[in-house]
C-alpha positions in Angstrom: 144.0 257.6 261.9 142.9 256.5 258.3 143.8 253.1 257.4 145.1 252.2 253.9 142.0 250.6 252.7 139.9 253.9 253.2 142.6 256.0 251.8 142.8 254.1 248.8 139.3 253.9 248.3 139.0 257.5 248.5 141.8 257.8 245.8 139.8 255.7 243.6 136.6 257.7 244.0 138.5 260.9 243.0 140.0 259.0 239.8 136.7 257.7 238.9 135.2 261.3 239.3 138.0 263.3 237.5 138.8 260.7 234.8 136.1 262.2 231.9 137.8 265.7 232.7 141.1 264.5 231.9 140.3 263.0 228.5 138.6 266.4 227.5 141.5 268.1 228.8 143.7 266.0 226.6 141.6 266.2 223.5 141.6 270.1 223.8 145.4 270.1 224.4 146.0 268.0 221.2 143.4 270.4 219.0 145.3 273.5 220.6 148.7 272.2 219.7 147.8 271.1 216.2 146.3 274.6 215.4 149.4 276.0 216.7 151.7 273.9 214.4 149.3 274.3 211.4 148.6 278.0 211.7 151.2 279.7 213.8 
């Protein structure tokens, strides 16, 4: 059975690896939303 420290470490590694993609996705979503309201 996996203990809590190993589990939380795995979650931390996942967050570190996915964080840059979250920023890129957020920026793209903001740009697309802006374009939708400016030129529908």
